[in-house]
C-alpha positions as CSV (number, residue, x, y, z in Angstrom):
1,X,100.8,64.2,-77.6
2,X,103.3,63.0,-80.2
3,X,103.5,61.6,-83.7
4,X,105.9,58.9,-84.8
5,X,106.2,58.6,-88.6
6,X,108.9,56.5,-90.3
7,X,112.1,57.3,-88.3
8,X,111.0,60.6,-86.8
9,X,109.5,61.1,-83.3
10,X,107.9,64.5,-83.1
11,X,106.7,66.1,-79.9
12,X,106.2,69.7,-78.7
13,X,108.4,71.1,-75.9
14,X,105.3,71.6,-73.7
15,X,104.0,68.1,-74.1
16,X,107.5,66.7,-73.4
17,X,107.9,68.5,-70.1
18,X,104.3,68.0,-69.0
19,X,104.8,64.3,-69.5
20,X,108.2,64.0,-67.9
21,X,108.0,66.6,-65.1
22,X,104.4,66.4,-63.8
23,X,104.1,65.6,-60.1
24,X,101.6,65.8,-57.3
25,X,98.0,64.9,-56.8
26,X,94.8,64.6,-58.8
27,X,92.4,67.0,-57.2
28,X,88.9,67.6,-58.5
29,X,88.8,70.8,-56.4
30,X,91.2,72.4,-58.8
31,X,89.0,74.2,-61.3
32,X,91.7,76.3,-62.9
33,X,91.6,74.4,-66.2
34,X,90.8,77.4,-68.5
35,X,87.7,77.6,-70.6
36,X,87.7,79.7,-73.8
37,X,87.0,83.0,-72.0
38,X,89.9,82.4,-69.6
39,X,92.3,81.4,-72.4
40,X,91.4,84.6,-74.3
41,X,92.1,86.7,-71.2
42,X,95.4,84.8,-70.7
43,X,96.4,85.5,-74.3
44,X,95.6,89.2,-73.8
45,X,97.8,89.4,-70.7
46,X,100.6,87.6,-72.6
47,X,100.5,90.2,-75.3
48,X,100.4,93.1,-72.9
49,X,103.5,91.9,-71.0
50,X,105.4,91.2,-74.2
51,X,104.6,94.7,-75.6
52,X,105.7,96.3,-72.4
53,X,109.2,94.9,-72.5
54,X,111.0,97.1,-74.9
55,X,112.9,96.7,-78.2
56,X,115.3,94.0,-76.8
57,X,112.3,91.7,-76.1
58,X,111.6,89.3,-79.0
59,X,108.2,87.6,-78.6
60,X,106.9,84.2,-79.8
61,X,110.3,82.9,-81.0
62,X,110.1,79.5,-82.8
63,X,112.7,77.1,-81.6
64,X,113.5,73.6,-83.0
65,X,115.9,70.9,-82.1
66,X,116.7,67.5,-83.8
67,X,118.4,64.8,-81.8
68,X,119.6,61.5,-83.4
69,X,119.0,58.4,-81.2
70,X,119.2,54.7,-81.4
71,X,116.8,52.3,-79.7
72,X,117.9,49.4,-77.5
73,X,117.1,47.1,-80.4
74,X,119.2,49.1,-82.9
75,X,116.7,51.2,-84.7
76,X,118.0,54.7,-85.6
77,X,115.5,57.6,-85.3
78,X,115.4,61.3,-84.8
79,X,113.7,63.2,-82.0
80,X,112.2,66.5,-83.3
81,X,111.4,69.1,-80.6
82,X,109.5,72.2,-81.4
83,X,107.9,75.1,-79.5
84,X,107.6,78.8,-79.2
85,X,109.4,80.7,-76.4
86,X,107.1,83.4,-75.0
87,X,110.0,85.8,-75.1
88,X,113.8,86.1,-75.6
89,X,115.5,89.1,-74.1
90,X,118.7,90.0,-76.0
91,X,120.3,92.6,-78.1
92,X,120.5,91.2,-81.6
93,X,122.9,92.1,-84.4
94,X,124.1,90.7,-87.7
95,X,127.4,89.0,-88.2
96,X,129.6,89.3,-91.3
97,X,127.5,86.7,-93.1
98,X,124.2,88.5,-92.4
99,X,123.1,86.1,-89.7
100,X,121.2,87.5,-86.7
101,X,123.0,86.7,-83.5
102,X,122.7,87.8,-79.8
103,X,125.4,90.3,-78.8
104,X,124.4,90.5,-75.1
105,X,123.4,88.3,-72.2
106,X,120.3,86.2,-73.2
107,X,117.2,85.6,-71.1
108,X,114.5,83.1,-71.9
109,X,111.2,84.4,-70.6
110,X,108.3,82.0,-70.0
111,X,105.0,83.7,-69.2
112,X,102.3,81.9,-67.2
113,X,98.9,83.3,-66.1
114,X,97.4,82.0,-62.9
115,X,94.0,82.6,-61.2
116,X,95.7,82.3,-57.8
117,X,97.5,85.1,-55.9
118,X,100.9,85.1,-57.7
119,X,102.5,87.2,-55.0
120,X,102.4,84.1,-52.7
121,X,104.6,82.1,-55.0
122,X,107.9,81.3,-53.4
123,X,109.4,79.6,-56.5
124,X,108.4,78.7,-60.0
125,X,106.3,75.6,-60.7
126,X,108.8,73.0,-61.9
127,X,107.0,71.9,-65.0
128,X,106.7,75.6,-66.1
129,X,110.4,76.1,-65.5
130,X,111.3,72.9,-67.3
131,X,109.6,74.3,-70.5
132,X,111.8,77.4,-70.3
133,X,114.9,75.3,-69.7
134,X,114.3,73.3,-72.9
135,X,114.1,76.6,-74.8
136,X,117.2,77.7,-73.0
137,X,119.1,74.6,-74.0
138,X,118.1,74.9,-77.7
139,X,119.0,78.6,-77.9
140,X,122.3,78.3,-75.9
141,X,123.5,75.5,-78.2
142,X,122.4,77.1,-81.4
143,X,124.5,80.2,-80.7
144,X,127.2,78.4,-78.7
145,X,126.7,80.5,-75.6
146,X,128.5,80.0,-72.3
147,X,125.5,80.8,-70.1
148,X,121.9,81.8,-70.3
149,X,119.2,83.2,-68.0
150,X,115.9,81.5,-67.3
151,X,113.1,83.8,-66.3
152,X,109.6,82.8,-65.2
153,X,106.9,85.5,-65.3
154,X,103.7,84.8,-63.5
155,X,100.7,87.1,-63.8
156,X,97.1,87.1,-62.4
157,X,94.9,88.2,-65.3
158,X,92.4,89.8,-62.9
159,X,94.7,91.9,-60.7
160,X,97.5,92.0,-63.4
161,X,100.1,91.6,-60.6
162,X,103.3,90.2,-61.9
163,X,106.0,88.1,-60.1
164,X,109.3,87.1,-61.8
165,X,111.9,84.5,-60.9
166,X,115.3,84.6,-62.7
167,X,118.1,82.1,-62.6
168,X,121.4,81.9,-64.5
169,X,122.5,78.5,-66.1
170,X,126.0,77.8,-67.5
171,X,126.2,75.5,-70.5
172,X,127.3,72.5,-68.5
173,X,124.5,72.7,-66.0
174,X,121.7,73.2,-68.6
175,X,123.2,70.6,-71.0
176,X,123.3,68.1,-68.1
177,X,119.7,68.8,-67.2
178,X,118.5,68.4,-70.8
179,X,120.3,65.2,-71.5
180,X,118.8,63.7,-68.3
181,X,115.4,64.8,-69.4
182,X,115.7,63.2,-72.9
183,X,117.4,60.2,-71.4
184,X,114.4,59.6,-69.2
185,X,112.1,59.9,-72.2
186,X,114.1,57.7,-74.5
187,X,112.6,54.5,-73.1
188,X,109.2,55.6,-74.3
189,X,110.4,56.5,-77.8
190,X,112.3,53.2,-78.0
191,X,109.1,51.4,-77.1
192,X,107.2,53.1,-79.9
193,X,109.6,52.3,-82.6
194,X,110.7,48.8,-81.5
195,X,107.1,47.7,-80.9
196,X,106.1,49.2,-84.3
197,X,108.6,47.0,-86.1
198,X,107.3,43.9,-84.4
199,X,103.7,45.0,-85.1
200,X,104.2,45.7,-88.7
201,X,106.1,42.4,-89.3
202,X,103.2,40.5,-87.8
203,X,100.6,42.4,-89.9
204,X,102.5,41.7,-93.1
205,X,102.1,38.0,-92.3
206,X,98.5,38.3,-91.3
207,X,95.7,36.9,-93.5
208,X,91.9,37.3,-93.2
209,X,91.0,34.8,-90.4
210,X,87.9,33.3,-92.0
211,X,86.6,32.1,-95.4
212,X,85.1,35.1,-97.1
213,X,81.3,35.3,-97.1
214,X,79.4,36.6,-100.1
215,X,80.4,40.2,-100.7
216,X,82.7,40.3,-97.7
217,X,85.9,40.5,-99.7
218,X,84.6,43.5,-101.6
219,X,83.7,45.1,-98.3
220,X,87.2,44.6,-96.9
221,X,88.7,46.0,-100.1
222,X,86.4,49.0,-100.0
223,X,87.5,49.8,-96.5
224,X,91.1,49.6,-97.3
225,X,90.7,51.8,-100.5
226,X,88.8,54.3,-98.4
227,X,91.8,54.5,-96.0
228,X,94.2,54.9,-98.9
229,X,92.2,57.8,-100.3
230,X,91.5,59.5,-96.9
231,X,87.8,59.4,-97.5
232,X,84.8,58.5,-95.4
233,X,82.6,55.4,-95.7
234,X,79.1,54.4,-94.8
235,X,78.4,50.7,-94.3
236,X,74.8,49.4,-93.9
237,X,74.4,45.6,-93.5
238,X,72.3,43.3,-91.4
239,X,73.5,41.4,-88.4
240,X,75.7,38.4,-89.3
241,X,77.4,39.9,-92.3
242,X,80.7,40.4,-90.4
243,X,80.9,44.2,-90.4
244,X,83.3,44.3,-87.4
245,X,86.0,41.9,-88.7
246,X,85.6,43.4,-92.2
247,X,86.4,46.9,-91.0
248,X,89.0,46.0,-88.3
249,X,91.1,43.8,-90.5
250,X,91.7,46.3,-93.3
251,X,92.3,49.0,-90.7
252,X,95.0,46.9,-89.0
253,X,96.5,46.3,-92.5
254,X,96.6,50.0,-93.1
255,X,98.5,50.6,-89.8
256,X,101.0,48.0,-90.9
257,X,101.6,49.9,-94.1
258,X,102.1,53.3,-92.6
259,X,98.7,54.7,-93.6
260,X,97.6,55.2,-90.0
261,X,98.9,55.4,-86.4
262,X,95.9,54.3,-84.3
263,X,92.5,52.8,-84.7
264,X,89.7,54.2,-82.6
265,X,86.7,51.8,-82.3
266,X,83.8,53.8,-81.0
267,X,80.6,52.2,-79.7
268,X,77.5,53.0,-77.7
269,X,77.0,49.7,-75.8
270,X,79.1,47.4,-73.7
271,X,78.2,44.4,-75.8
272,X,79.6,46.0,-79.0
273,X,82.8,46.8,-77.1
274,X,83.1,43.2,-76.2
275,X,82.7,42.3,-79.9
276,X,85.6,44.6,-80.8
277,X,87.8,43.0,-78.1
278,X,87.0,39.6,-79.4
279,X,87.7,40.6,-83.0
280,X,91.2,41.8,-82.0
281,X,91.6,38.5,-80.0
282,X,90.8,36.5,-83.1
283,X,93.5,38.4,-85.1
284,X,96.0,37.9,-82.3
285,X,95.4,34.1,-82.4
286,X,96.5,34.4,-86.1
287,X,99.8,36.1,-85.1
288,X,98.9,39.8,-84.8
289,X,101.0,41.8,-82.4
290,X,98.8,44.8,-81.6
291,X,98.2,46.5,-78.2
292,X,94.7,47.6,-77.4
293,X,93.1,49.4,-74.5
294,X,89.4,49.5,-73.6
295,X,88.4,52.7,-71.9
296,X,85.8,52.4,-69.1
297,X,83.7,55.2,-67.7
298,X,85.1,56.8,-64.6
299,X,82.3,55.8,-62.3
300,X,82.6,52.1,-63.4
301,X,86.3,51.8,-62.8
302,X,86.8,53.8,-59.7
303,X,88.2,51.9,-56.7
304,X,86.2,54.1,-54.2
305,X,82.7,53.3,-53.0
306,X,81.9,56.9,-53.8
307,X,84.0,58.7,-56.5
308,X,85.8,61.7,-55.1
309,X,89.0,62.7,-56.8
310,X,90.3,64.4,-53.7
311,X,93.8,63.5,-52.4
312,X,92.5,64.0,-48.8
313,X,90.1,61.0,-49.2
314,X,91.5,59.0,-52.1
315,X,94.9,57.2,-51.9
316,X,94.9,56.7,-55.6
317,X,94.5,60.5,-56.3
318,X,97.3,61.4,-53.8
319,X,100.6,61.5,-55.5
320,X,99.1,60.0,-58.7
321,X,101.4,62.0,-61.0
322,X,104.5,61.0,-59.1
323,X,103.8,57.3,-60.0
324,X,101.8,57.3,-63.2
325,X,104.6,57.1,-65.7
326,X,106.1,54.0,-64.1
327,X,102.6,52.4,-63.9
328,X,101.9,53.1,-67.6
329,X,105.3,51.8,-68.7
330,X,104.8,48.7,-66.6
331,X,101.5,47.8,-68.2
332,X,102.3,48.5,-71.8
333,X,105.5,46.5,-71.7
334,X,103.8,43.5,-70.1
335,X,100.3,43.4,-71.6
336,X,98.9,43.6,-75.1
337,X,95.2,43.3,-74.1
338,X,94.5,46.1,-71.6
339,X,91.0,45.8,-70.4
340,X,89.2,47.0,-67.3
341,X,90.5,44.1,-65.2
342,X,94.1,44.8,-66.2
343,X,93.8,48.5,-65.6
344,X,92.4,47.8,-62.1
345,X,95.2,45.3,-61.4
346,X,98.0,47.7,-62.3
347,X,96.4,50.7,-60.7
348,X,96.4,48.9,-57.4
349,X,100.0,47.8,-57.9
350,X,101.2,51.4,-58.4
351,X,98.5,53.3,-56.4
352,X,97.3,55.4,-59.3
353,X,93.8,56.4,-60.5
354,X,92.6,53.7,-62.9
355,X,90.6,56.0,-65.1
356,X,93.4,58.5,-65.7
357,X,95.8,55.7,-66.1
358,X,93.7,54.1,-68.9
359,X,93.7,57.5,-70.7
360,X,97.5,57.8,-70.4
361,X,97.9,54.2,-71.6
362,X,96.0,55.0,-74.8
363,X,98.9,57.2,-75.9
364,X,101.0,54.1,-76.4
365,X,98.5,51.7,-77.8
366,X,97.7,50.8,-81.3
367,X,94.0,50.4,-80.8
368,X,91.5,52.2,-78.6
369,X,88.1,50.8,-77.8
370,X,85.8,53.4,-76.2
371,X,82.4,55.1,-76.1
372,X,81.1,57.7,-78.6
373,X,81.6,60.3,-75.9
374,X,85.4,60.2,-76.0
375,X,85.3,61.6,-79.6
376,X,82.1,63.6,-79.9
377,X,81.3,64.9,-76.4
378,X,82.7,68.4,-75.9
379,X,83.6,67.5,-72.3
380,X,85.2,64.2,-73.1
381,X,88.6,63.3,-71.8
382,X,90.1,62.3,-75.1
383,X,90.2,66.0,-76.0
384,X,93.9,65.5,-75.1
385,X,94.2,63.9,-78.5
386,X,92.0,66.4,-80.4
387,X,92.6,69.9,-79.0
388,X,96.3,70.6,-78.8
389,X,97.1,70.8,-82.5
390,X,98.9,67.5,-82.6
391,X,98.4,65.8,-86.0
392,X,97.8,62.1,-86.0
393,X,96.9,59.6,-88.6
394,X,93.8,58.1,-87.0
395,X,91.1,55.7,-88.2
396,X,87.7,56.0,-86.5
397,X,85.4,53.1,-86.7
398,X,82.0,54.2,-85.5
399,X,79.9,51.2,-84.7
400,X,76.0,51.2,-84.7
401,X,76.1,54.8,-86.0
402,X,72.3,55.0,-86.0
403,X,72.6,55.4,-82.2
404,X,74.9,58.4,-82.6
405,X,72.2,60.9,-83.2
406,X,70.3,60.3,-79.9
407,X,73.6,60.2,-78.0
408,X,74.7,63.5,-79.7
409,X,71.4,65.1,-78.6
410,X,72.3,64.3,-75.0
411,X,75.9,65.4,-75.4
412,X,75.0,68.8,-76.8
413,X,72.0,69.5,-74.5
414,X,72.2,71.0,-71.1
415,X,69.9,71.4,-68.0
416,X,69.9,73.7,-65.0
417,X,67.8,73.2,-61.9
418,X,66.5,76.3,-60.0
419,X,66.8,74.7,-56.6
420,X,70.5,74.2,-57.2
421,X,71.1,77.9,-57.3
422,X,69.2,78.4,-54.0
423,X,71.1,75.6,-52.4
424,X,74.4,76.9,-53.5
425,X,73.6,80.4,-52.4
426,X,72.8,79.2,-48.9
427,X,76.1,77.3,-48.8
428,X,78.2,80.4,-49.5
429,X,76.2,83.3,-48.2
430,X,78.3,83.6,-45.0
431,X,81.6,83.1,-46.9
432,X,81.4,85.1,-50.2
433,X,78.6,87.7,-50.4
434,X,79.5,88.6,-54.0
435,X,79.0,85.0,-55.2
436,X,75.8,84.7,-53.1
437,X,74.4,87.8,-54.7
438,X,75.2,86.5,-58.2
439,X,73.6,83.2,-57.4
440,X,70.5,85.0,-56.1
441,X,70.2,87.0,-59.3
442,X,70.2,83.8,-61.3
443,X,67.8,82.2,-58.9
444,X,65.3,85.1,-59.4
445,X,65.3,84.6,-63.1
446,X,64.6,80.9,-62.6
447,X,61.9,81.7,-60.2
448,X,60.2,83.9,-62.7
449,X,60.1,80.9,-65.1
450,X,58.8,78.7,-62.4
451,X,55.9,81.0,-61.8
452,X,55.0,80.9,-65.5
453,X,55.0,77.1,-65.6
454,X,51.3,76.6,-65.2
455,X,51.3,73.6,-67.5
456,X,53.7,70.8,-68.4
457,X,56.4,73.1,-69.9
458,X,56.9,76.5,-71.5
459,X,59.0,77.5,-74.4
460,X,61.6,80.2,-73.6
461,X,62.1,82.3,-76.7
462,X,64.5,84.7,-75.1
463,X,66.6,84.3,-72.0
464,X,67.3,88.0,-71.8
465,X,70.3,88.9,-69.6
466,X,70.3,85.5,-67.9
467,X,73.3,84.1,-69.9
468,X,75.4,87.1,-68.9
469,X,74.4,86.8,-65.3
470,X,75.1,83.1,-65.4
471,X,78.6,83.7,-67.0
472,X,79.4,86.2,-64.2
473,X,78.2,83.7,-61.6
474,X,80.4,81.0,-63.1
475,X,83.4,83.3,-62.9
476,X,82.7,84.0,-59.2
477,X,82.2,80.3,-58.5
478,X,85.5,79.4,-60.2
479,X,87.4,82.0,-58.0
480,X,85.6,80.7,-54.9
481,X,86.4,77.1,-55.5
482,X,90.0,78.0,-56.2
483,X,90.3,80.0,-53.0
484,X,88.5,77.7,-50.7
485,X,89.7,74.3,-51.9
486,X,89.7,72.6,-48.5
487,X,86.3,73.9,-47.4
488,X,83.8,71.0,-47.4
489,X,81.4,73.5,-49.1
490,X,83.3,73.1,-52.3
491,X,82.6,69.4,-52.5
492,X,78.9,70.1,-52.4
493,X,79.2,72.8,-55.1
494,X,81.4,70.9,-57.6
495,X,78.7,69.1,-59.6
496,X,76.7,72.3,-59.9
497,X,79.8,74.1,-61.1
498,X,80.4,71.7,-63.9
499,X,76.7,71.8,-64.9
500,X,76.9,75.6,-65.2
501,X,80.0,75.4,-67.3
502,X,78.4,72.9,-69.6
503,X,75.3,75.0,-70.0
504,X,77.4,78.0,-70.9
505,X,79.5,76.1,-73.4
506,X,76.3,74.7,-75.1
507,X,74.7,78.2,-75.1
508,X,77.7,79.5,-77.0
509,X,77.1,77.0,-79.8
510,X,73.2,77.1,-79.7
511,X,71.4,78.0,-82.9
512,X,68.1,77.5,-84.6
513,X,68.5,73.7,-84.0
514,X,68.1,74.2,-80.3
515,X,65.0,74.7,-78.2
516,X,65.0,76.3,-74.8
517,X,62.2,75.3,-72.5
518,X,61.3,75.2,-68.8
519,X,59.4,72.6,-67.0
520,X,58.4,71.4,-63.5
521,X,59.4,67.9,-62.6
522,X,57.4,65.5,-60.5
523,X,59.0,66.8,-57.3
524,X,58.1,70.4,-58.1
525,X,61.7,71.4,-59.1
526,X,62.0,73.9,-62.0
527,X,64.3,72.8,-64.8
528,X,65.6,74.9,-67.6
529,X,66.6,72.9,-70.7
530,X,68.8,73.8,-73.6
531,X,67.8,71.0,-75.9
532,X,69.6,70.1,-79.1
533,X,66.9,69.0,-81.4
534,X,69.1,68.4,-84.4
535,X,72.8,67.6,-83.6
536,X,73.9,67.3,-87.2
537,X,75.7,70.7,-87.2
538,X,77.5,69.8,-84.0
539,X,78.6,66.5,-85.4
540,X,79.6,68.1,-88.6
541,X,81.8,70.7,-86.9
542,X,83.4,67.9,-84.8
543,X,84.2,65.9,-87.9
544,X,85.6,68.9,-89.7
545,X,87.8,69.8,-86.8
546,X,89.2,66.3,-86.7
547,X,89.8,65.9,-90.4
548,X,91.1,69.4,-91.2
549,X,93.0,70.3,-88.1
550,X,94.3,67.1,-86.7
551,X,94.7,64.3,-89.1
552,X,96.3,64.0,-92.5
553,X,94.5,60.7,-93.0
554,X,91.4,60.6,-90.8
555,X,89.0,57.9,-91.8
556,X,85.4,57.6,-90.5
557,X,83.7,54.3,-91.1
558,X,80.1,54.4,-90.0
559,X,78.5,51.0,-89.5
560,X,74.8,50.5,-89.0
561,X,72.0,48.0,-89.6
562,X,69.3,48.8,-92.2
563,X,66.0,50.1,-90.9
564,X,67.5,51.9,-88.0
565,X,67.0,55.4,-89.3
566,X,70.7,55.8,-90.3
567,X,70.2,56.8,-93.9
568,X,67.4,59.2,-93.0
569,X,69.3,61.0,-90.4
570,X,72.8,61.2,-92.0
571,X,72.0,61.2,-95.6
572,X,68.6,62.8,-96.2
573,X,68.9,65.5,-93.6
574,X,72.5,66.4,-93.0
575,X,74.7,64.8,-95.6
576,X,75.8,68.2,-97.0
577,X,76.6,69.4,-93.5
578,X,78.5,66.3,-92.4
579,X,80.5,65.9,-95.5
């Protein structure tokens, strides 16, 4: 979401307003989060609208603003805001010095695509308007304008219907609004810098908490040197050598010396997460000031007997975004060890979703302890770190890396059940005939596979037109779920919807390392598997994305015990692909 390096706090305009201006409920019935296909269509509509606006319309204008600030404890820093306005409508001319300046009224245009019927909008969504207002503030003050127009343009990509809202702001009004926004955000920036000073001072005084065992000092030094050089490191050693403290300690030292922002400790088992927590506790006993959060799976931390992120049935989902910022600030300013119990305690206090709260808390912590899934799973929630272009200096400690291969196979495989198509068709046949017809088309293909399963399984060499039919079906399902949110039918369809989405996403990246096969289970249901036999390419692409696109200094330390197949899988088979 942000980066804080030296005395500079950098955040995008979009991330700022989404953090400060979000409101309302968590609702799992909202399936409007765009996939790749929807984003591509949205980009197309953006370009079409921009090209239709004439010569006075200037598209994708980069706007920056720097604001000097001082924390409550006296630390001077600079807030750097940056973003691209979808459009600026103005006649532009050159002054006597050759500078391009507006010579007419100026309008900031912010374009948003929505799957919903835009003609039913009565006013712009506040968080969208806030983004345009920030651009308006920057532009107005750059050119010393007395007033500026803020325009919100909403478009449905399917119907291409457009609705616009325009409002004029004078400089006093927009300046007042912006200063209130930044003033509200200042406590978060103050926290980052003030805590960092305390953290780094404690790290500089910190020494290794034990007497070094044979070879352990060299291991600690190797980890630190690897961080300095921005490389990757494999560690293989038997139990009892002290791999955890030998990797965590130099990583903490690297944070104190400005080589990294955060440490991600990734594990596959609860017991190893506990070891990581205990390691940080040992360092705290020696004087370390370092805030950590342990992320717990959604099903294991939910307050409800049956997880249902629906504001009509869950009091923690209803109004979650109205309360979440105060909840997060409360816990990070009062706790340094944020585990499952603490998250549950504060989520009850503030009536917010504990799972979503823990993810938001992680933004403001020095260390994050979590499962492999949060980094490597394409559907993982920590994509908020790794998919928006934010550059962070992260260290990734991958514990028991020999377990990563099997876990990756699970992450990058997908399964569909024939009977789910039939069940879903029966649910919607009286409501949406087009969707029912699409589901039946998919069901017929699955039925043809079922009839061929005269043995344990069959290999499916060619899925024919099924992926295209499934993609069309997914699109119809998305529209249905968006239109009929309050219909109980949607609750019964939701799990199936996400399974279809995952299958399509995995199909898009499937190659010769995948096997597609069908089988009958013990209950007679027909299952179509897209099985990732060798996940090395998927892991490789994930690592390359993280290291080249997101982090200037992104360290992976893979820890494993000898004899676990680690060397074979990562070195003999796919070392060239991984690194």
